[in-house]
C-alpha positions, 0 to 999 in steps of 0.5 A: 203907577205907570200908564203904557203909551198907546191904546190898542183896539178892543180886538187886540185887547181880546186877543191877548186875553184869549192867549192867557191861561187859567191862574190855576194852570200857572204855579207862579201866579197861583202861588202869588194869589195864595200868598195874598190869601186868595183862592186861585180856583175861585179866580179861575172858575169865575174868570176874574183874572188870567195868567200871562204865559212867559213863552208867548210873544206880547204886543208892543203896548203890553210893555213896562219900561220897554220890557214885555209884561210877561218877562218883566214879572207882570203876569197876572192880568185882570180885565178892565171894563168901561161904563157899559161893560165892554172890556177896554183894557188890561190891568197887569199886576207884578208878582215880584217884590222889590226893595224900596225905602227899606220896605218890601213893596210891590212894583207899580202896576202898568195899565194898558192905555185907555180912557178914564172910567174903567173898572174891574168887575165880577159877573154881577157887576158886569150885569149892572154895567151892561143893563143898569140893573143886576141880575140879583137886584132884588136880593143884593142891592149892594156894590162892594168897591175895592182898590187894586187887583189884590183887594178886588180879587179878594172880595170877588172870591169871598162870596158864594154863587151868585155873588153881590156886585164887586168893582175894582178901582184904578185911578180915573174909574169914577167918572159921571158915566160910570156912576150913572150905571149904579141904580138909585137906592143902592148901598155902596160899600167902599173898602179904602186903605188908610192912605191919601190916594184911597181916601180921595177915591172914597171921597170921589165916590161919595161926591158922585153917588152920595145923594142917591145911594147909601155910601159907606166907607170902611177903612181897611 
């Protein structure tokens, strides 16, 4: 992962987000989602991610290795929220595979510089962050935690409406402030891949929440 230098204001982040379009309006972004078995129409209707148009000018901070996100292939943007549910950064996902170590892998994902304690969140998770209690608290005292944009969007579109809370992790998501927004007694389902980084994330969640929540780690 590459972290883009600098930290723009919340207004600058919001301005770039507002200049993006629905994922269903961009054939390349919609096609990438479909290749991941994610339904673009659900992503769009829930405003979980947007497409960064190729033609627009991007601010200096929205660059990877000096190249603007949109011309470098990083055109799927997902908001990143702080512990109180305010959009503070954008997660830019590459749509273009590259050849590395004889494997077809995705490029590393640049993230606009921001503080630790940021996460992707669906509407129910945002309600939790903003109030400490979800709107569907009595029905779904559960949070699904997934790593990365593809896994987050997959789980956030897997449920009907209304949906249980779904959070997407990036490095540094699980601070004490973020963990404090999770009500005691919740069931935390961590979807962790079989790699050391994902397993460390899962361990961190267990350390922060294991004493007051039921943390279940499911390797995927």
